[in-house]
VEXPAMI-464511 format. One record per residue (C-alpha): x, y, z; residue in three letters. Coordinates in pm, whole numbers, padded with zeros to 5 digits, always signed. Layout:
N
XYZALA ...
//
This chain:
304
-01318-00573+02368MET -01240-00600+02009THR -00905-00704+01938ARG -00745-00606+01636ILE -00373-00712+01541LEU -00144-00494+01277LEU +00052-00616+01101ILE +00382-00416+00992GLY +00286-00142+01230GLN +00644+00046+01180ASP +00592+00118+00824GLY +00466+00434+00661GLN +00055+00270+00623VAL +00116+00119+00977GLY +00195+00427+01158GLN -00100+00596+00999GLU -00313+00280+01075LEU -00214+00295+01463GLN -00420+00645+01556ARG -00705+00530+01356ARG -00804+00168+01436LEU -00646+00243+01824SER -01049+00365+01882PRO -01209+00052+01771LEU -01079-00163+02048GLY -00731-00339+02207THR -00486-00265+01922LEU -00173-00527+01942ILE +00080-00411+01676GLY +00346-00613+01601VAL +00668-00507+01412GLY +00975-00642+01233ARG +01110-00707+01548SER +00844-00894+01650GLN +00791-01071+01332LEU +00999-01126+01067ASP +00726-01231+00729LEU +01056-01355+00578THR +01002-01672+00813GLN +00669-01769+00779PRO +00696-02012+01131GLU +00652-01731+01290MET +00309-01613+01182ILE +00107-01889+01325GLN +00230-01845+01715PRO +00235-01467+01708VAL -00158-01441+01541ILE -00268-01721+01849GLU -00068-01539+02113ASN -00231-01210+02010ALA -00561-01340+02001ASN -00743-01124+01775PRO -01108-01030+01630ASP -00972-00900+01338LEU -00584-00922+01121ILE -00489-00576+00937VAL -00159-00703+00709ASN +00005-00339+00680ALA +00354-00554+00578ALA +00575-00649+00310ALA +00879-00656+00095TYR +00868-00295-00071THR +01247-00293-00220ALA +01156-00301-00544VAL +01461-00300-00710ASP +01645-00482-00500GLN +01402-00743-00483ALA +01568-00832-00847GLU +01833-01020-00632SER +01641-01097-00326GLU +01368-01325-00467PRO +01369-01527-00229GLU +01319-01300+00043MET +01047-01095-00135ALA +00883-01433-00221PHE +00890-01525+00138ALA +00772-01180+00278ALA +00517-01090+00007ASN +00378-01456-00095GLY +00411-01729+00164THR +00375-01480+00420ALA +00003-01368+00348PRO -00108-01716+00289GLY +00020-01826+00612LYS -00176-01553+00786MET -00499-01654+00546ALA -00457-01994+00697GLU -00439-01902+01068VAL -00723-01624+00982ALA -01010-01894+00907GLN -00897-02143+01109SER -00965-01869+01395LEU -01270-01732+01208GLY -01123-01359+01193ILE -01099-01208+00891PRO -00753-01088+00730LEU -00700-00728+00552LEU -00414-00712+00342HIS -00232-00424+00115ILE -00165-00547-00222SER +00005-00340-00507THR -00050-00175-00872ASP +00272-00327-00979TYR +00083-00693-01032VAL -00058-00556-01357PHE +00199-00515-01629ASP +00077-00155-01727GLY -00024-00237-02109SER -00356-00074-02048LYS -00438+00349-02113ASN -00752+00305-01896THR -00775+00266-01508PRO -00732-00090-01398TYR -01051-00303-01265LEU -01016-00556-01023GLU -01099-00819-01264THR -00808-00734-01485ASP -00553-01007-01543PRO -00297-00976-01369THR +00090-00957-01518ARG +00338-00877-01320PRO +00689-00758-01442LEU +00978-00782-01173GLY +00988-00978-00859ILE +00804-00788-00624TYR +00504-00736-00826GLY +00534-01109-00890LYS +00572-01177-00511SER +00239-00984-00456LYS +00062-01174-00705GLN +00157-01458-00510ALA +00037-01305-00187GLY -00274-01231-00341GLU -00300-01591-00483ALA -00243-01787-00156ALA -00505-01564+00002ILE -00733-01638-00251LEU -00675-02023-00275ALA -00772-02017+00083VAL -01102-01834+00031ALA -01171-02088-00285ASP -01121-02375-00037ARG -01348-02199+00238HIS -01630-01989+00137PRO -01703-01826+00466ASP -01350-01695+00496PHE -01381-01295+00512ARG -01085-01122+00338TYR -00971-00809+00181VAL -00707-00720-00105ILE -00675-00397-00114LEU -00427-00291-00370ARG -00317+00053-00383THR -00050+00250-00594ALA +00244+00495-00572TRP +00256+00519-00161VAL +00388+00820+00032TYR +00374+00963+00357GLY +00460+01166+00628ALA +00563+00859+00914LEU +00808+00542+00819GLY +01099+00544+00610LYS +01173+00748+00248GLY +00955+00742-00008ASN +00935+00956-00339PHE +00784+01255-00196VAL +01098+01264+00080LYS +01376+01191-00146THR +01244+01510-00401MET +01257+01721-00079LEU +01608+01605-00011ARG +01661+01651-00358LEU +01531+01977-00441GLY +01681+02132-00097GLY +02072+02032-00231ASP +02007+02088-00583ARG +01933+02284-00871THR +01793+02089-01105GLU +01619+01721-01061VAL +01537+01505-01350ARG +01234+01296-01316VAL +01062+00988-01523VAL +00811+01187-01728ALA +00629+00825-01922ASP +00551+00634-01610GLN +00133+00724-01516VAL -00056+00641-01196GLY -00201+00850-00869THR +00034+00886-00593PRO -00150+00783-00287THR -00117+00930+00112TRP -00087+00700+00345ALA -00324+00845+00555GLY -00573+00765+00291GLU -00507+00427+00299ILE -00506+00378+00626ALA -00857+00545+00668GLU -00975+00271+00423THR -00880+00026+00602LEU -01052+00152+00923THR -01364+00201+00731GLN -01324-00158+00627LEU -01229-00293+00958THR -01582-00094+01104GLU -01777-00310+00841LYS -01622-00616+00888PHE -01616-00640+01336LEU -02008-00482+01257GLN -02127-00743+00992THR -02200-01079+01072PRO -02015-01392+00976ALA -02247-01504+00715ALA -02363-01405+00455PRO -01978-01369+00338ASN -02097-01004+00116THR -01740-00803+00231LEU -01508-01043+00083SER -01289-00976-00249GLY -01036-00760-00398ILE -01052-00380-00395TYR -00873-00086-00571HIS -00791+00207-00326PHE -00597+00531-00461THR -00598+00925-00386ASN -00842+01011-00737SER -00639+01162-01043GLY -00367+01056-01273VAL -00045+01214-01354THR +00344+01099-01446SER +00598+01145-01188TRP +00777+01428-01346TYR +00393+01589-01289ASP +00427+01465-00941PHE +00746+01605-00869ALA +00690+01940-00991VAL +00367+01938-00775ALA +00526+01833-00442ILE +00810+02172-00519PHE +00518+02395-00548GLU +00356+02266-00250GLU +00678+02284-00049ALA +00745+02647-00171GLN +00366+02770-00100SER +00465+02568+00237LEU +00827+02797+00268GLY +01047+02551+00293VAL +01373+02625+00150PRO +01444+02473-00171LEU +01753+02560-00374THR +01605+02403-00680LEU +01572+02579-01012GLN +01416+02326-01247ARG +01256+01953-01307VAL +01394+01815-01601VAL +01165+01504-01800PRO +01361+01230-01894ILE +01210+00894-02046THR +01202+00585-01881THR +01519+00471-02091ALA +01712+00706-01942GLU +01641+00602-01601TYR +01756+00197-01604PRO +01658+00051-01286THR +01686-00298-01205PRO +01277-00441-01241THR +01099-00266-01516GLN +00820-00064-01383ARG +00467-00023-01546PRO +00400+00237-01785ALA +00028+00290-01689TYR -00086+00171-01343SER -00386+00389-01248ALA -00643+00187-01077LEU -01007+00237-01085ALA -01168+00274-00786ASN -01553+00257-00821GLN -01587-00065-00672LYS -01456+00072-00289ILE -01622+00380-00340GLN -01981+00175-00349ALA -01900+00008-00073LEU -01788+00277+00154LEU -02045+00549+00028GLY -01774+00795-00062SER -01481+00951-00304ILE -01084+00956-00247ALA -00966+01323-00243PRO -00783+01416-00573HIS -00388+01337-00521TRP -00285+01668-00494ARG -00495+01801-00219GLN -00372+01454-00024SER -00046+01553-00107LEU -00078+01921+00086ARG -00214+01823+00334GLN +00109+01550+00408MET +00302+01756+00365LEU +00149+02038+00551ALA +00180+01780+00864GLU +00564+01701+00755LEU +00680+02028+00849GLN +00676+01996+01205PRO +00852+01658+01164ARG +01164+01859+00988GLN 
//
């Protein structure tokens, strides 16, 4: 029976992965209580004890603003830990699937970022995620037979796990008559369920494909289809929530600039990702972000 190690099982993507990966074999899930990525020395014994055929890493330090005051923790979890996972996976001859972020880019483009575009992160979080990518790629450079995927995604939200933008907007919309939302940052909201589905399809391909030749490995971009701003995303959240009968006190959503809502870290103004490479590999196009938002909200309602 195939054994799959899921690191970060309790996050919003991790919980979606649990139910999708389970049918593929024996799923060994670990959360922060079993593996704290800020202590990379824990990684090798956890992996070796699990004895997996494949590793999916859905864990990360994701507190973007807090990272500015906790760079050591961010770099340990997002930079050092993925490199250690890659080293152990390579030594065991098994694939590693790792989630990265649009924050490795600086947002200076006005067309969707390609996998080959140069990275230039603006803040500690993005720099720590870039360091993790570099560490995995370094292992791949030394060992051309090492099988891996770095899957960059963006603006993640889900019904499971901790808070996210959608849940925050729903909470504010139930408490306030006015919400102010940044309108000059553009990207693609991406449902955790779609990310998990894509990682599951990649897992199936790795398990079904012989180790040589190593044709699947590389960096891929995956988000829902379409592009929007945080402001328009918020408007859509409230419209969809109202259509589902969610009680709201909100009367208006006010667009503001990034300058009017300063944060500890600078965020990319434009971070849409091009999906053509993953579409060609999997033979499918991701649903539009609004379609996935509607599906997530319908799923969220019984949990309220």
